[in-house]
Each structure stands twice: as structure tokens, then as C-alpha cells.
TILO-573328 format. One record per atom (N, C-alpha, C, CB): residue in one letter; x, y, z; chain; residue number from 1; atom name. Coordinates in steps of 0.02 Angstrom, whole numbers, plus 50000, padded with zeros to 5 digits. Glycine has a CB too. Layout:
BEGIN
SITE   rest       X       Y       Z   kette    nr   atom
SITE      A       X       Y       Z       A   NUM     CA
...
//
This chain:
BEGIN
SITE   rest       X       Y       Z   kette    nr   atom
SITE      X   54559   49169   50593       A     1      N
SITE      X   54524   49112   50565       A     1     CA
SITE      X   54452   49134   50549       A     1      C
SITE      X   54525   49052   50615       A     1     CB
SITE      X   54431   49127   50488       A     2      N
SITE      X   54363   49146   50467       A     2     CA
SITE      X   54313   49094   50491       A     2      C
SITE      X   54360   49152   50390       A     2     CB
SITE      X   54262   49117   50525       A     3      N
SITE      X   54210   49071   50549       A     3     CA
SITE      X   54157   49064   50494       A     3      C
SITE      X   54178   49096   50616       A     3     CB
SITE      X   54146   49003   50472       A     4      N
SITE      X   54096   48989   50420       A     4     CA
SITE      X   54032   48969   50456       A     4      C
SITE      X   54121   48932   50370       A     4     CB
SITE      X   53995   49018   50481       A     5      N
SITE      X   53939   49006   50526       A     5     CA
SITE      X   53886   48960   50497       A     5      C
SITE      X   53907   49071   50544       A     5     CB
SITE      X   53870   48968   50434       A     6      N
SITE      X   53817   48926   50404       A     6     CA
SITE      X   53834   48852   50410       A     6      C
SITE      X   53807   48945   50330       A     6     CB
SITE      X   53894   48834   50391       A     7      N
SITE      X   53915   48764   50392       A     7     CA
SITE      X   53930   48740   50463       A     7      C
SITE      X   53975   48753   50347       A     7     CB
SITE      X   53958   48784   50503       A     8      N
SITE      X   53972   48767   50573       A     8     CA
SITE      X   53906   48752   50609       A     8      C
SITE      X   54010   48824   50609       A     8     CB
SITE      X   53855   48793   50597       A     9      N
SITE      X   53789   48782   50628       A     9     CA
SITE      X   53759   48716   50606       A     9      C
SITE      X   53742   48839   50611       A     9     CB
SITE      X   53768   48698   50542       A    10      N
SITE      X   53742   48633   50518       A    10     CA
SITE      X   53776   48575   50556       A    10      C
SITE      X   53754   48625   50441       A    10     CB
SITE      X   53842   48581   50567       A    11      N
SITE      X   53877   48529   50605       A    11     CA
SITE      X   53852   48527   50677       A    11      C
SITE      X   53952   48542   50603       A    11     CB
SITE      X   53843   48585   50707       A    12      N
SITE      X   53820   48588   50776       A    12     CA
SITE      X   53750   48559   50782       A    12      C
SITE      X   53821   48661   50801       A    12     CB
SITE      X   53706   48574   50735       A    13      N
SITE      X   53637   48548   50737       A    13     CA
SITE      X   53636   48472   50731       A    13      C
SITE      X   53596   48578   50681       A    13     CB
SITE      X   53684   48443   50696       A    14      N
SITE      X   53685   48370   50687       A    14     CA
SITE      X   53731   48334   50736       A    14      C
SITE      X   53706   48354   50615       A    14     CB
SITE      X   53754   48371   50787       A    15      N
SITE      X   53803   48344   50834       A    15     CA
SITE      X   53780   48279   50867       A    15      C
SITE      X   53819   48395   50887       A    15     CB
SITE      X   53717   48277   50889       A    16      N
SITE      X   53694   48219   50927       A    16     CA
SITE      X   53665   48163   50884       A    16      C
SITE      X   53643   48240   50976       A    16     CB
SITE      X   53667   48172   50819       A    17      N
SITE      X   53646   48118   50774       A    17     CA
SITE      X   53704   48069   50769       A    17      C
SITE      X   53625   48146   50702       A    17     CB
SITE      X   53688   48007   50769       A    18      N
SITE      X   53741   47955   50768       A    18     CA
SITE      X   53765   47945   50696       A    18      C
SITE      X   53714   47888   50798       A    18     CB
SITE      X   53796   47997   50669       A    19      N
SITE      X   53820   47996   50601       A    19     CA
SITE      X   53892   48020   50598       A    19      C
SITE      X   53776   48039   50555       A    19     CB
SITE      X   53929   47994   50550       A    20      N
SITE      X   53996   48019   50537       A    20     CA
SITE      X   53988   48081   50493       A    20      C
SITE      X   54042   47964   50502       A    20     CB
SITE      X   54022   48135   50511       A    21      N
SITE      X   54019   48196   50471       A    21     CA
SITE      X   54074   48195   50419       A    21      C
SITE      X   54025   48259   50516       A    21     CB
SITE      X   54056   48208   50356       A    22      N
SITE      X   54104   48210   50302       A    22     CA
SITE      X   54098   48278   50269       A    22      C
SITE      X   54091   48152   50250       A    22     CB
SITE      X   54154   48312   50262       A    23      N
SITE      X   54156   48378   50232       A    23     CA
SITE      X   54193   48371   50165       A    23      C
SITE      X   54190   48431   50279       A    23     CB
SITE      X   54161   48392   50111       A    24      N
SITE      X   54193   48388   50045       A    24     CA
SITE      X   54195   48458   50014       A    24      C
SITE      X   54156   48338   49998       A    24     CB
SITE      X   54243   48468   49971       A    25      N
SITE      X   54249   48532   49937       A    25     CA
SITE      X   54314   48535   49899       A    25      C
SITE      X   54243   48591   49986       A    25     CB
SITE      X   54321   48586   49859       A    26      N
SITE      X   54382   48595   49820       A    26     CA
SITE      X   54440   48613   49867       A    26      C
SITE      X   54373   48650   49766       A    26     CB
SITE      X   54500   48606   49841       A    27      N
SITE      X   54559   48623   49881       A    27     CA
SITE      X   54555   48695   49905       A    27      C
SITE      X   54623   48613   49840       A    27     CB
SITE      X   54578   48704   49966       A    28      N
SITE      X   54585   48771   49997       A    28     CA
SITE      X   54518   48808   50003       A    28      C
SITE      X   54633   48812   49956       A    28     CB
SITE      X   54464   48769   50013       A    29      N
SITE      X   54398   48800   50021       A    29     CA
SITE      X   54378   48808   50095       A    29      C
SITE      X   54345   48759   49985       A    29     CB
SITE      X   54421   48785   50141       A    30      N
SITE      X   54408   48795   50212       A    30     CA
SITE      X   54383   48734   50249       A    30      C
SITE      X   54360   48849   50220       A    30     CB
SITE      X   54389   48675   50219       A    31      N
SITE      X   54364   48614   50251       A    31     CA
SITE      X   54400   48601   50318       A    31      C
SITE      X   54373   48554   50205       A    31     CB
SITE      X   54465   48604   50317       A    32      N
SITE      X   54504   48592   50379       A    32     CA
SITE      X   54490   48645   50431       A    32      C
SITE      X   54579   48589   50363       A    32     CB
SITE      X   54484   48707   50409       A    33      N
SITE      X   54469   48762   50455       A    33     CA
SITE      X   54401   48751   50487       A    33      C
SITE      X   54470   48830   50418       A    33     CB
SITE      X   54352   48731   50448       A    34      N
SITE      X   54285   48718   50474       A    34     CA
SITE      X   54287   48663   50527       A    34      C
SITE      X   54237   48699   50416       A    34     CB
SITE      X   54322   48609   50512       A    35      N
SITE      X   54326   48554   50561       A    35     CA
SITE      X   54363   48574   50624       A    35      C
SITE      X   54359   48493   50529       A    35     CB
SITE      X   54414   48615   50617       A    36      N
SITE      X   54449   48639   50677       A    36     CA
SITE      X   54404   48685   50718       A    36      C
SITE      X   54514   48676   50657       A    36     CB
SITE      X   54362   48725   50685       A    37      N
SITE      X   54315   48766   50721       A    37     CA
SITE      X   54263   48723   50757       A    37      C
SITE      X   54280   48816   50673       A    37     CB
SITE      X   54241   48670   50725       A    38      N
SITE      X   54193   48623   50755       A    38     CA
SITE      X   54225   48588   50815       A    38      C
SITE      X   54169   48571   50703       A    38     CB
SITE      X   54288   48569   50808       A    39      N
SITE      X   54324   48539   50864       A    39     CA
SITE      X   54328   48588   50922       A    39      C
SITE      X   54396   48518   50842       A    39     CB
SITE      X   54343   48651   50909       A    40      N
SITE      X   54345   48702   50962       A    40     CA
SITE      X   54276   48708   50995       A    40      C
SITE      X   54366   48770   50933       A    40     CB
SITE      X   54223   48706   50955       A    41      N
SITE      X   54156   48709   50983       A    41     CA
SITE      X   54144   48650   51030       A    41      C
SITE      X   54103   48710   50927       A    41     CB
SITE      X   54161   48590   51007       A    42      N
SITE      X   54151   48531   51049       A    42     CA
SITE      X   54189   48537   51115       A    42      C
SITE      X   54174   48468   51011       A    42     CB
SITE      X   54249   48563   51113       A    43      N
SITE      X   54288   48571   51174       A    43     CA
SITE      X   54254   48621   51221       A    43      C
SITE      X   54360   48595   51157       A    43     CB
SITE      X   54223   48673   51195       A    44      N
SITE      X   54187   48721   51238       A    44     CA
SITE      X   54125   48689   51268       A    44      C
SITE      X   54167   48783   51198       A    44     CB
SITE      X   54101   48635   51238       A    45      N
SITE      X   54042   48600   51264       A    45     CA
SITE      X   54062   48543   51311       A    45      C
SITE      X   54001   48571   51206       A    45     CB
SITE      X   54124   48545   51334       A    46      N
SITE      X   54151   48497   51382       A    46     CA
SITE      X   54157   48426   51354       A    46      C
SITE      X   54107   48495   51444       A    46     CB
SITE      X   54163   48421   51288       A    47      N
SITE      X   54178   48356   51258       A    47     CA
SITE      X   54252   48344   51269       A    47      C
SITE      X   54158   48354   51180       A    47     CB
SITE      X   54269   48285   51294       A    48      N
SITE      X   54340   48270   51307       A    48     CA
SITE      X   54380   48267   51242       A    48      C
SITE      X   54346   48204   51345       A    48     CB
SITE      X   54440   48294   51246       A    49      N
SITE      X   54484   48294   51188       A    49     CA
SITE      X   54496   48223   51163       A    49      C
SITE      X   54551   48328   51205       A    49     CB
SITE      X   54497   48175   51209       A    50      N
SITE      X   54509   48105   51190       A    50     CA
SITE      X   54450   48074   51153       A    50      C
SITE      X   54525   48064   51252       A    50     CB
SITE      X   54393   48108   51154       A    51      N
SITE      X   54334   48082   51118       A    51     CA
SITE      X   54325   48114   51050       A    51      C
SITE      X   54272   48094   51160       A    51     CB
SITE      X   54373   48154   51029       A    52      N
SITE      X   54370   48187   50964       A    52     CA
SITE      X   54424   48158   50919       A    52      C
SITE      X   54378   48265   50971       A    52     CB
SITE      X   54403   48132   50862       A    53      N
SITE      X   54451   48106   50813       A    53     CA
SITE      X   54455   48155   50755       A    53      C
SITE      X   54431   48034   50788       A    53     CB
SITE      X   54514   48180   50743       A    54      N
SITE      X   54525   48227   50687       A    54     CA
SITE      X   54582   48199   50645       A    54      C
SITE      X   54539   48300   50712       A    54     CB
SITE      X   54569   48187   50582       A    55      N
SITE      X   54621   48161   50538       A    55     CA
SITE      X   54625   48205   50476       A    55      C
SITE      X   54609   48087   50520       A    55     CB
SITE      X   54683   48229   50461       A    56      N
SITE      X   54694   48269   50401       A    56     CA
SITE      X   54728   48223   50350       A    56      C
SITE      X   54737   48334   50415       A    56     CB
SITE      X   54694   48206   50297       A    57      N
SITE      X   54721   48158   50249       A    57     CA
SITE      X   54772   48188   50202       A    57      C
SITE      X   54665   48127   50210       A    57     CB
SITE      X   54785   48253   50209       A    58      N
SITE      X   54840   48283   50171       A    58     CA
SITE      X   54906   48251   50192       A    58      C
SITE      X   54842   48360   50181       A    58     CB
SITE      X   54909   48231   50256       A    59      N
SITE      X   54971   48201   50282       A    59     CA
SITE      X   54961   48127   50297       A    59      C
SITE      X   54993   48238   50345       A    59     CB
SITE      X   54910   48097   50267       A    60      N
SITE      X   54896   48026   50281       A    60     CA
SITE      X   54952   47980   50260       A    60      C
SITE      X   54832   48005   50246       A    60     CB
SITE      X   54993   48002   50212       A    61      N
SITE      X   55048   47960   50189       A    61     CA
SITE      X   55101   47952   50244       A    61      C
SITE      X   55080   47989   50126       A    61     CB
SITE      X   55098   47996   50295       A    62      N
SITE      X   55146   47991   50350       A    62     CA
SITE      X   55119   47949   50407       A    62      C
SITE      X   55163   48060   50375       A    62     CB
SITE      X   55056   47928   50402       A    63      N
SITE      X   55025   47887   50453       A    63     CA
SITE      X   55022   47815   50428       A    63      C
SITE      X   54953   47913   50472       A    63     CB
SITE      X   55051   47768   50466       A    64      N
SITE      X   55048   47698   50444       A    64     CA
SITE      X   54976   47674   50437       A    64      C
SITE      X   55087   47652   50494       A    64     CB
SITE      X   54963   47636   50385       A    65      N
SITE      X   54895   47612   50371       A    65     CA
SITE      X   54866   47574   50430       A    65      C
SITE      X   54894   47568   50309       A    65     CB
SITE      X   54907   47537   50467       A    66      N
SITE      X   54881   47499   50524       A    66     CA
SITE      X   54853   47545   50578       A    66      C
SITE      X   54935   47453   50553       A    66     CB
SITE      X   54881   47605   50584       A    67      N
SITE      X   54856   47653   50633       A    67     CA
SITE      X   54787   47679   50612       A    67      C
SITE      X   54905   47712   50642       A    67     CB
SITE      X   54780   47693   50547       A    68      N
SITE      X   54715   47717   50522       A    68     CA
SITE      X   54663   47662   50532       A    68      C
SITE      X   54720   47736   50447       A    68     CB
SITE      X   54679   47601   50515       A    69      N
SITE      X   54632   47545   50523       A    69     CA
SITE      X   54615   47534   50597       A    69      C
SITE      X   54662   47481   50494       A    69     CB
SITE      X   54663   47543   50641       A    70      N
SITE      X   54651   47535   50713       A    70     CA
SITE      X   54603   47589   50738       A    70      C
SITE      X   54717   47539   50752       A    70     CB
SITE      X   54612   47650   50715       A    71      N
SITE      X   54566   47705   50735       A    71     CA
SITE      X   54496   47690   50711       A    71      C
SITE      X   54591   47773   50706       A    71     CB
SITE      X   54489   47667   50649       A    72      N
SITE      X   54422   47651   50623       A    72     CA
SITE      X   54391   47594   50663       A    72      C
SITE      X   54427   47631   50548       A    72     CB
SITE      X   54430   47544   50679       A    73      N
SITE      X   54404   47487   50717       A    73     CA
SITE      X   54381   47509   50786       A    73      C
SITE      X   54458   47432   50724       A    73     CB
SITE      X   54419   47552   50819       A    74      N
SITE      X   54400   47578   50885       A    74     CA
SITE      X   54335   47617   50879       A    74      C
SITE      X   54456   47623   50915       A    74     CB
SITE      X   54330   47659   50828       A    75      N
SITE      X   54269   47699   50819       A    75     CA
SITE      X   54209   47655   50808       A    75      C
SITE      X   54277   47747   50760       A    75     CB
SITE      X   54215   47604   50767       A    76      N
SITE      X   54159   47559   50753       A    76     CA
SITE      X   54134   47523   50816       A    76      C
SITE      X   54179   47508   50700       A    76     CB
SITE      X   54182   47508   50861       A    77      N
SITE      X   54164   47471   50922       A    77     CA
SITE      X   54136   47516   50978       A    77      C
SITE      X   54224   47435   50947       A    77     CB
SITE      X   54136   47581   50967       A    78      N
SITE      X   54110   47627   51018       A    78     CA
SITE      X   54034   47622   51021       A    78      C
SITE      X   54131   47700   51005       A    78     CB
//
């Protein structure tokens, strides 16, 4: 797995800001890999796995819309 240090560091620097992180880019540019690397970083920082929400919208058609809405509602209420 290629570590994209520049972008990973930007995510790490903004970790404690109360913002939703959005990664955009062309297909197959490493967006999912970057987020998985960030997730791994968070886990090394003792962030509980249950406190990390990771959604890959490539397979969103397999997730019922009510589940997506429920996740968003839970996040908003945190």
C-alpha cells in the first residue's frame, strides 16, 4: 500500500478540528487507500474502531438508504 504522506499529514493535522473530511479525486487516484491509511493511523492513536465511520460509496447501492440516513443522524447527534 503506497503511503501518500503529504495528504495523510494534512488529514492528521486536521484531526482535532470539528470538521467532516471529504476526499475528492479522479477514479483510481488513491482516495480509498488514503482513507484506509488514515483509519489505520487513528487506530494507532487509540481511537476506538466504533468511533470511526468509513463508507465506500462504490458499494453504496448495496446499503439500504435508511442505514445511510441513520448513520448520518447518529453522527449529527454526537
